[in-house]
N, C-alpha and C positions, 0 to 999 in steps of 0.2 A: 659341651657344645652340641647343638642340634644339627644334624646333617640329614640329607635325603638318602636314607638307606634303602627304601623301597618306594615304588611309585605311589605317590599320593593319589587319592581318588580324583581330585581335580585335574592333576597332571595326566592321569590315564584318560579322562574324558577329553582333554585337549588333544592328546595324541590320537585318539579315535577320530576327532574332528579333522586333524591333519591327514590321516589316512583316507577319510571320506573325501576330503578336498582333492587329494591326488587322483581319486577315482573319477572325479568330475572334469578331468582334463579336456575331454572332447568339447565341453561347453566353453572352455577357456580359449579355444582357438577359433571360435566363430568369427571374431573380429578383434581389432587392436584394443578396443576399450575393455572387452572381456578379458583379454590376456593381461592387461595392466591391473585390473581388479583382482584377478587370480593371484598374481605375484604379490600384490600388497596384502591380500587376505592371508596368503601362506606366510608371509613375513610377520604379520600381526599374530597369527596363531603360534608361531615359533617364539615370538616375544612373550606371549602369555605362558607358554610352556616353561620357558627359562625363568620367568619371574616366580613361577610356582616352586621351581626347584632351587631357586636362590636361597641359600641357607639363612635362617632367621638371625643367626649370629653375625651375619654380614650387614644387617640393617643398622643404619646410623653409624657405620664405620667408614673409614676413608678407603672405600673400595667402590669401583664402578664396573658394571657389566656393560660393554660397549659393542654394538654391532658395527662391523667394518666391511669394506668391499661391497659386493653385490647385495649382500644381506643388509648392510648399512644403507644402501640406496633403496631398500625395500623392493629389490628385484631378485627375490629368492626363487630360483627355479627348482622343480621337484626333487632332483637328485644332486644338486650342487652342494658343495661343502658349505657349512654354516660357519662363517668366519667371525670370531669374537676376539675382543681384547679385554682382558681383566686388568683394569687400571688400579694400581695400588700406591700407597705412600711409601711403603718399604716391604721387605721380603719376609717379615715375621708371619705373613699370612700364607706362605707357600704351601705348608702341609695341608691346611684347611682347603685351600684352592684345589690342590691335587685331589682331595677326596670329592670335592664338587665335580671336578672334571670326570672322575671315574663314574660318578652317578650319571652324568650325561652320556658317556660312552655305553654304560649298561643299558640305557634306554634306546640305544641303536642310532643315536644322532651322529651324522657325519661332521663332527666338530673340527674346525681348524682354529687353533687358539694361539694366543701369545699372552704372557703375563709380564707386565712391565710397569716400572715407575715412570713418572713424567720425564725425568732426565734420560731414562733408558729409551723412551720413545723418540726423544730428540736425537740421541746417538744412533739408534737403529735407522731412523729416517734419513740421516746424513749418509750412512753407509750404503743404504739400499733404497733406491728411488721407489721400488714397488711397495716397501713398507710405508713410505710417506704417502704414496698414492692411496693406499688403503685407508690411511688416517683421514684423508680428505673427505671420505664418505662416512666418517664416524657418526654414530647415532646412539644416544643413551637409551638403554633398555631398563635398567634399574640400578640404583646405588647413589653414590655421592655426587650430586649435581654440581656443586662448586668445583670438585676435582675434575669432573668431565669438562666443565667450562674452561678450566685452566688449560686442559689439553687442546680445546678448540682455539683458544687464543694463541697458543704456541704454534699450532698448525697454520693458522692464518697469518702469523708473523713471518719474519725472515730468519728466525733462529735456525730452522732446519735447512731451508733452501730459499732461493729467490726465483722470481718469475722466469728470467732468461735461462738460468741453468736448468730449471725444471723443464722448460720447453725443450731445450736441447736434449735432455735425458730421455724424455718421452718420444722425441723424434728418432733418436738413435735406437730406442727400444722397438719402435715400429719398423724401422728399416731392417733390424735384425730379424724381426718376426717375418717380414716379407721374404727376406733371403732364405729363412728356414722353410718357407712355403714355396720356394723356387722362384718367386716373383715373376712367374710366367703368365699369370692370369688365372682364369677360372678353371679349376679342375672338376671333374664330374662327381667326385666324392669330397666336397669341400669341408673344411673345418669351420663350423658355424661361428666360432669365436675368433680363431687365429688367422684364417685366410684373408687375403686382401678383400676389403669390403665387408668383413665380418663384424661381429659385435665389438671387438677390440678397437676397430677403427672409430666406431661411434663413441666408445668410452674414452678413447684418447683425446678427442676434441672436447668432450665433456669434462674430463679431468683438468685439462689446461684451462678451460673456461672457469671451472670451479676455483682453481688457484688464482687466476688473474682477476676475475670479476665476481667471484662468489656465486656463479650461476652454474649449478651442476646438472641441470636438465636442459633439454632442447627448448622447452618453453621459456626457461630462464635465460638462455642464450638469446632467444628472440627478443625478450623484454630488454635485455642489455644491448640490443642492436648489434650483436655479434652474428646474427642470422637474419637474412632478409625474409620477407613473407614467404616467397616461393621456396626458398631453401629450407625453411622451417617445416612447411607442410610436406615437402618431399622427404625430408629426413624422418619426420614423424611417421609417415606411411611406411617407409622402409624399415624403421625400427620396429613398428608394430608387426610387420610380417615376420621379421626375424625372431621376435619374442614368441609369436604363435608357433613357428616352426620348431624353436628350441624346446618349448613346453611339450609339444607332441613327440619330439625326438626322445627326450628324457623318459616320457611315459612309455613309449613303445620299447625302448631299450631296457627299461627297468633299472637304469643307472645313469650316471652323469656322462653319457655319451655325447661327444661334441662333433664327431665326424658324421656327416649326412651320407651314410652308406647307401648303396643301391638297394640293399635289402629293406631299408626303412623308407626309401623314397616312394615306392609304390603305395605302401600303406598310408603315408602322409598325403599323397596325392588324392586318395579316395576321401580322406577326412576333410580335405580342402575343396571337395566337390569337383575334382578333376576325375571324372569317371568314364568318359567315352573317348576312344581314340578317334582322331581325325584321319583324313587321307594321308597327310604327310607326317603327322606326329602322334606319338603315343600320348595318352593322358598324363603319364608321369613326366614326359618330356616337356609338356606345356606347363605343368606345375613347376618343374625345375627352372624353366625359362623365366617364370615370374620371380622365382627366388634369385636367380643370377642377375636379373635386371635391377632388383633391389640392391644387391651388393655392389653392382657397378655404380649406381647412383651414390651409395655411401662412400665408395672409394673416390669418386669424382669430387664430392663435396668435402670429404676429408682433406684431400690435397689442397683444395681452394682455401679452406678455413685455416689449415696449418700454415699456408703461405701468408695469409692475412696476419696470423699471430706472429710469424717471423718478422714481418715488416713492422709491426707495432712494437715488438719487444726488443728487437736488436739494439743493443746499447750504442752501436756504431753503425747506424744506417748509411747506406750508400747515398751520396748526394751528387756525384759526378754523372753527368748525362752525356751520352754519345749519340747524336742524331744519326739515324740510318736513312730516312726518307721523310716526306711530309706526314706519313702515317705512323711510323714507329721510331722508337728510340730505345737505347739501352741504359738502364740505371743499375750500376753495379754489375751483377751477373743475371739480371732479369730483363726480359723483353716487355715493353709496355707501349701502349698507344699514346699518341701525342695529345689526344683529347677524348672525351667520353662519347663523341658522335662519329668516330671513325668508321665503325661498321655500318652505320646508317648511311653515311655519305658515300662510302666506297665498299659495297658488300663483298667484293672479291678480296678485300683485306682479310677476310676469315680464312682464306687459303694462303695468302701471302704470309700471314703470321707463322704458319707451320713451315713454310719454305725458309723463312729467316731463322727459325729455331734449328732447322737442319743445317743451314749454312754456317751457323755460329756455334761451334761446339763448346765455347766458353760460357754460353748461356745455360743456366741450370733449369730455367722454367720461365713462364710468363708471370707477371705480377698478379696479385690477387684482384686488383681492380680490373685489369685486362681480362682475366678469366671470367669475372662477373659480367663484364660487357659482352664477351663472346657468348656466354650462356644466355644472356637476355636477348641477343640478336640472332639466334640460330634460325629464326623464321625467315631471315633474308635469303637463306639458301632454299630457293623454291624452283619450280620448273623452269622459269626464265633464267635464273642464275645458272642452272645446270647446262644451259645451251649457250651461255656467255663465252665467246671465244677466249677472252682473257682469263676467265676462271679455268677453262679447259687447259690453257697453256700453263697456268700456274700448277695445276695438278700434275701435268706431265713433267714439269721442271722438278717437282719434288721427287718423282720416280727416277729422273735422269741425273739426280744430284750425285756428286762425288762422295758425299757423306750424309749420314743422318736419315736415310730413307726409312728404315724400320722405326727409328725413334719418332719421326714425324707421323708415320701411319699409326703407331701405337697411341700417340698423344691425340691424334684426330679421332681415334675410336673412343678413347676414354672421355673426350670432351663432347662427343655426339656429332661432331662435324662429318665424320666419315659416313655415318648412317644417313645424315641429311643430304650429303652430296651424292651418295649411291644408295637410293632407297631400298634396293634389293639387299644390300648389305645389312640394312637395319633389321631385316627379317631374321637374320642369323645371329644377331647380337644376343648373347646369353643362351643361345639354343644348344642343348646337349643331346647326345645320342645315348640311349639307355643300353650301353654295353660296356665291356671292359677293354675294348680295342681302342676306342677314342678316349684319350685321357683328359682332353680339354673340351671346352665349349667350342662351337664351330668358329666363332669370330676369333677366339684366342688361337685356335689351331691355324686359321688362315693367316694371321699375322706372324705366327712362328714359321710358317712355310716361307713367307716373304723374308723374314730374318735369315733363315737358312740359305736362301738364294743369295742374299746380300753377302753372307759370310764367304761364299765361293769367290766373290770379287775382291776380298780384302787380303792383301799380302800377309798380314799377321796371322791369318787362319789357313795359310796355304798348306801347312803340314797336317792339318786336321783331316782333310780328304783330298790328297794330292791330285787324283785323277779328276775329280769334280772341279777343282780349282783350275787345272790345266784346260779342261774343256771350256770353262766359263771364259777364259781369256780370248777365245775365238768367237764369242757371241757378239754380233755386231750391234744389236739393239736390245740391251738388257731390259728396257722398260716393257717390252712385249712379254718377257718371262715373268717380270714382277706382276703384270696385269693377269697373267695366267694363274699365278699364285693367289691373287686377290679374288678371282672369279671361279676357281676350280670347284669350290664347294658352296658357291653363293646361292644355289637353288636347293640346298638341303632343306627338308621339312615342308616342301611344297607338294609332295606327291609326284609320281612320275620319275623319269630318269633324270637325276640332278645334273649329270654330265651334259646331256643334250639341252636341257633348259638353261643351264649356265652358259653354254656356248652361244645360245641366242642372245642372252644378256650381254655377254662379252663383245659380240659382234656389234650390237647397237652402240654400246659404250665407245668402242674403238672408232667406229665410223663418225660418231658425234665429235670425237676429239681429234679428227682429222688425220688419223694414222693412214699410211699408204695401204692400198687394197691388199697387197701381198702380206703386210704385217697383220692386217685384220684377219685374213684367212689363216695365217699361222696361229694367231691367238685363239681363234674359235676352234681350230683343230686340236690345239693343246688342251683346252678345257674339256672338249668332248672326249678326248682320248687319254685323260690324265691317269686312268687306272690301267691302261693297256700294258705298259711295261712291267708293272709289279705283278699283274695277273699272269703274264707270259712267263716271267722269270720264276715265279713261285709255284705255278700250277701246271705249266707245260714242260715237256721234255726238250729243253733247249739244245740237247746234244743232237737232236734230230734235225738234219739240214732242211727238211720240209717245213718244220716249225720256224726256223730262221727265215726261210724264204717267205713264208706267210706273214711273219711279223715285219720283215723288211718291206714287203709290198704295201702293207698298211701304213707304215711310217713314211715311205716315199722318198726320203732324202737324208743325207748325212746331217744336214743342218737341223732338220726336225728331230732326228735321233738324239743329237747333242742336247737340244732343249728339253726333250722328253725325259732324257736321263737325269738332267739336273732337277727338273720339276719332281720326278719320281723320288729321288733321294731326299730332296727337301721335304716332300710330303710325308714320307715314311718317318723321317726323323722328327717331324713336327706333330705326329699323331700320338705317339706314346714313347716316353723315354726308354722303356724296356723293349721296344720293338726292333730297334736297329741292332744288328749284330754282324759279326764277320761273315757269317754265311750269306745273309741277304746282300751285304756289300759285294761279296764275291760273285753271287748270282747275277746281280745287275751289271757289274763290270764285265762279266763274261758275255752276257747278252749284248751289251754294247759292242764289245770286241768282235764277237761273231757276226753281228749285223753290219758293223763297219767293214769287215772283211768281205761280207757278201756284196755290199755296195761296190767295193773296189774290184773284187775278183769273181763274183758270181758263185756258181755251185761248187767250184773246186776249192773254195776257201776253207771248207771243213777239212779236206785232206791236207791242205797246207798247214792248218792249225795243228793237226795231229803231229805232222812231221816236225814242225817248229818246236812244239812243246816237248816232244821226245828228245830232240837234239839239244835244246836248251837245258833240259833236266840232266842229260848225260854230261854235258860240258860243265855245268855249274856243280853237279854232284861230285865229279872227279876233282874239280878245283877245291871243293870243301873237304876232300879227303876220303870220300866213299870209294869202295873197291870198284874198279872199272868193270871187271867181268861180272861181279855180283850185281852192280847197278844195271848193266846192260841186260842181264838175264831177267831181273825184276821188271824193268820197263817193257821188255819184249812180251812178258806174260800178261801184262795189263791189256784190257780190251780198248779198242779205239775210242769208244765214247767217253772213257775216263779222261782222256786228254782233251776232249772237247769241253769238259765242264770243270777242269781243274787247272789252277794256275801253277806256275813253276815252283813257287815257294811251298805250297801244300804238297806238290808231287815229291819234293825232296824230303819234307817232313814224313810222308808216308814211307818213302824209301828207307829212311833211317830206322823206322819202326821195323821194317822187314829185314834189314840187313844187320842191324846192330843188336837186335834183341831176338834171341833164338833160345829154345825151340818154340813152336807154336803151342798155345795161343800167346800173343803178346798184346800188351795194351799200354796206353799212355794217357794220363789225364792232366790237362793243362787248365789252370784257372787264372790266366793272365787277364786283368781287368780290361786291357785294351781290346780284347776279343769280344767284349760285351756279353760273353757267355762262357760257361765251362765247356771245354772241348774234350770229348772222349773218343779216342782212336783205338780201334780193335782190329787185329788181324788174326784170323783163326780158320780152322777147317770148317767148311760149310756144313750146316745141319738144317733140316726143314723148319724146326721150331726155334732156331737160334735168335732170330730177331725178336720174337716174343719174349724169350728169356731175358735178353739184355735190357729191353725197355722196361720190363717188369722190375728188374733190379734197380735201374736208375730211378724209376718211379717210387719204389719202396724206400729209397734214401731221401725222399722228400724233394726230389728234383723234377722239374717240368721240362720235358723235351720240347724245344722250340723248333728244331729242324733236325733232319737226319738224312744221310745218304748211305747207300749200300752199293758196293761194287763187287760183282761176282768175278773171280779170277779163275778161269778154266784150268784144269790140270794139264800139265805138259806131258805127263806119262800116264798110260792106261791104269797103272796100279796105284796112282796117287789120287787123293780126293781134291775136289775143288776147294778153293779158298774164298773167304769173304772178307772184304775190307769195309768196316763200319766207321762212320764219322757222325757223332752226335754233338749238338749244341744244346745246353740245358741251363736253366736258371734255378736258383733256390726258391724257397717258399716266399721270400721277401722280394722276389723279382730281381735279385742281384746276381752277378756272375761269380763272385769270388767264393771259393770254398777254403776253409782252414785246412791245415796240414792233416789233422786227425780225420776229418771227413773224407779227404782224398784217399788217405791210407785205408779207411774202412771200406769205401766204395771199391777201391782196387782189390781188396781181399774178397769182397762179395762177388765181384765180376769174375775174378780168377777162378773161384770155386764153381761158379755157374758155367763158365766156359769149359771147364774140365768135365762137367757132367751135364751136357745139353739134353740128354734124353729124359731127364726127370720133369716133373710138373713145374710150371713157372710159379714163382712166389705169389702169395695172395696180397693184394694191395688193400690195406685197411684204413687208409687215410680218408677222412670225411671230405665231402665236397665243400668248398668255401661257401659261406653264406651268400656272397655276392653272386656266385654262379647259380645257386639255387633259385635266386629271384629272377633269373633271365631265361626266357624261352628261345630256343633255336630250332628251327625245322631241320630235320635230317634229309639230306639229298645224297643219293648214290647213283653214279653214272658210269656206264661201261663205254669206253671208246677204243676203237682199233688203233694199234700201232703197227701197221703192216710192214713198214720198213725194217723193223726189228723182230717181227713175228711175235709180238707180245700184246697183252690187253692192258689198257690203262683203266684202273678203277679209281675214280675220284669220289672222295667222301667228304661231305661238309656236314658237321653236326656240332652239338654242344660238347665242350671239353668236360672231363671229369677225371679224378684219379684212376689210373689203371686202364684208361680207354685205349691207348695205343697198344698196350700189351694184349688186351682182349681182342682187338681187331686183328693183330698179326697172328694170334693163336687161332682165331676163327679161320683165317686163310689156311693155316697148316692143317686144321681139322678137316677141311674140305678137300685136301689134297692139292691145294693151289700153292705154287712156289713163288716167292718174291725174287725178282731180279734187280729191282731198283725201287727206291722209295724216296719220296720228298714229303717231309712233314712240316706243316706250317701251323703254328698256334697263334691266333689273332684274338687276344683277349679271352672271351668265353667261348670262342668258336675255333674249331680246327678245320683246316682245309688240307686234307692229306691226299697225296697221289701215289698209288701203288702200281708198279708195273709187274705183271704176273704172267705165269704160264701154267699149263697143266702138267701132269706127271710125265707126259711125253714131250715136254718142252715146246708146246704149241699154244697159240692164243686160246682164250676162253670164248668160243664162238657159239656153242650150242645154247639155245635160249633156256632150255630146261636147267642146264648147269648154272647159268647166270642167275636164274630165278631162285634156285636153291642157295647159291652163294649169297645173294642179296638178303634173303631171309635170315641166313646165319649171321651175317654182318649186323643186321638190324637187331637181332636178339642180343648180340654182343654189346651193341651200343646201349641198349636198354637194360642190360644186366645190372643188378644191384648186389651181386654176390661179393664184389670186391670192395 
């Protein structure tokens, strides 16, 4: 038998052609037509290569080499697997086929293969819908044509599956895929295949169409009248863009990469001729907005077409009709219009539709015909429509509804109605921010903020954030809060201060909708100041009564404080799933608590807070079994500002560490998932370089410090050293809080050893910077601010994060003879915003300009250091 033991000259020539074609990828992404030609040419060349290697002994035998999957569709991307089926009459060929496959692998081809008889294809297709789906795209490369034709006949028959079960299986598959992608909306590093609106959404409707109508392309679906003209053109354009992006992504990554990572987005933007930044957006952000808008259109039409298939294929279609009003009715569990002219006759029905969807939770969606009518009539939402009092009333009714507010807004966004009704919102649809802090596009983030606000109102979520739920219960007009959520980022990407610009938009919108002037003012204030509370909590020393007074004066009232608190929590939780943790939760609650007390009691509230927290900790600690005398001595040793920034439960946690674990140093590591971060508590004798040593060890273990607090506990006796209480919150390299038992034990050992010998050099951090971080630029800012009340200097540092940065900064302070008294560390994606409260060797503020200049230079050197 003749086999391909060495590359044939012809095969080598074809392989060189394939390599050459890969190198011409920039030409392939010029436009959609070039991309399709590229994919087909690559598929053709692979066909030729496989035909050459097909053993001569297989000729005129009952074997067929079949392309399946994307390769079968002649959509072979540069580094995708080459999926083949070797169709056989029986398994007497197995040994020879194995030799053939070895030859293919020796050539370096990424072959994905199956070897099956016709009956085995039927059995495998019945057991696994993905196998059957691949067979739908089967294409003969070489071999027994009658055997291949028999396969096609089986695939097109009902022997493996039928239309309705296949539809249900593909729908369930898509729902599972959405769930795996969080089903939240557009993430800034999308999976070009699997994310909502990705290529899988296109393939799903094409697969179902192929099964039902034998139309496996968009053009075929159009000819079969499954797509209308505009839908076809729109999907062709979106598909063409995704093809181009995927070709470029594979080429840049040098492998079958499907995640559009930040590190590749910049390079692709340049290839797509997005080369100049505008006032409000980077070039890469404009490129990605074009990408996300394409995926939104795919997701939108995917839902519409799947709904159309559902209605056509359902063997038991709903026939019972429940009239709602002259414009709408319910058929089964779908909302539909009473006739095709509803939106033309009554334009405000475009909003009424979503109000009804919100009011009727039994409805799963609108009918396909209604979705198509809505799509065709979006133009009725014009300037006059937006001023229509009835339209304004309907929109406010949606916001004031008892249920379905988020559902309605999300559906309005996906359908394009929200952008049409609020044109400024249309500008942020698909808009991303090129950083690691904002995990979602601006429109998705905005809707998540609104969802988070709604959750505060629902009893079933009361235990999620009890304080927020309790505060929400006293909000008189939640619609003002929801509007603040909708408008807080609406001016992103325009240039200028988005908070100020958004406040102007919000004021105009609220006035047009007839809100009372007091509500208009509150809304505009919330939008303009939506970052005030998070900035104050994370970057200011809220233990300082002067800071509380300043913040309280800006807020102005308890009512505004409540609304700002809820908006801030909802905003942070909707920005990035890894951003919210127990530390941020505690900071915001403390700021709310201190400011509320300031409103009620004025300047004395700080003293009352200290007294109350001390008393409560003593009482609750004794009740929990802690030594009365020991607890009293421990609490008495702690500085006053500790009680201003620490809740009773953490106070008791720290007390147990001090009283139940002796001698010093003592430490405790908790990886409770409910904390959203690994908590590291340390009590030890103070040392100038201690902070640097600890954070270096944490960093060396692959953990990223998200926040840290340090409390200096002065010695009570002259011959005793000061003590330091450290509290760190950290995440692992995957952005998750949980550590396994071995990791906790290992970190405990390393920290214990380091605490026992603080005088040595800190460990060297050798982890590489993440590629995403390397692709983002962040300007370094260092600011010195006086803290006269406590005779300290606040050094605020904003710069790009990297492995070992915090250790380098704290070591730089120690090297300059500057001592840490308190630190607040905040990691926001690729950016850190750290606040260090420091004194000199004489325990005085850093006020001499020459000293500040030298310290700043040392800090900048540490930031720019590449030694670690």
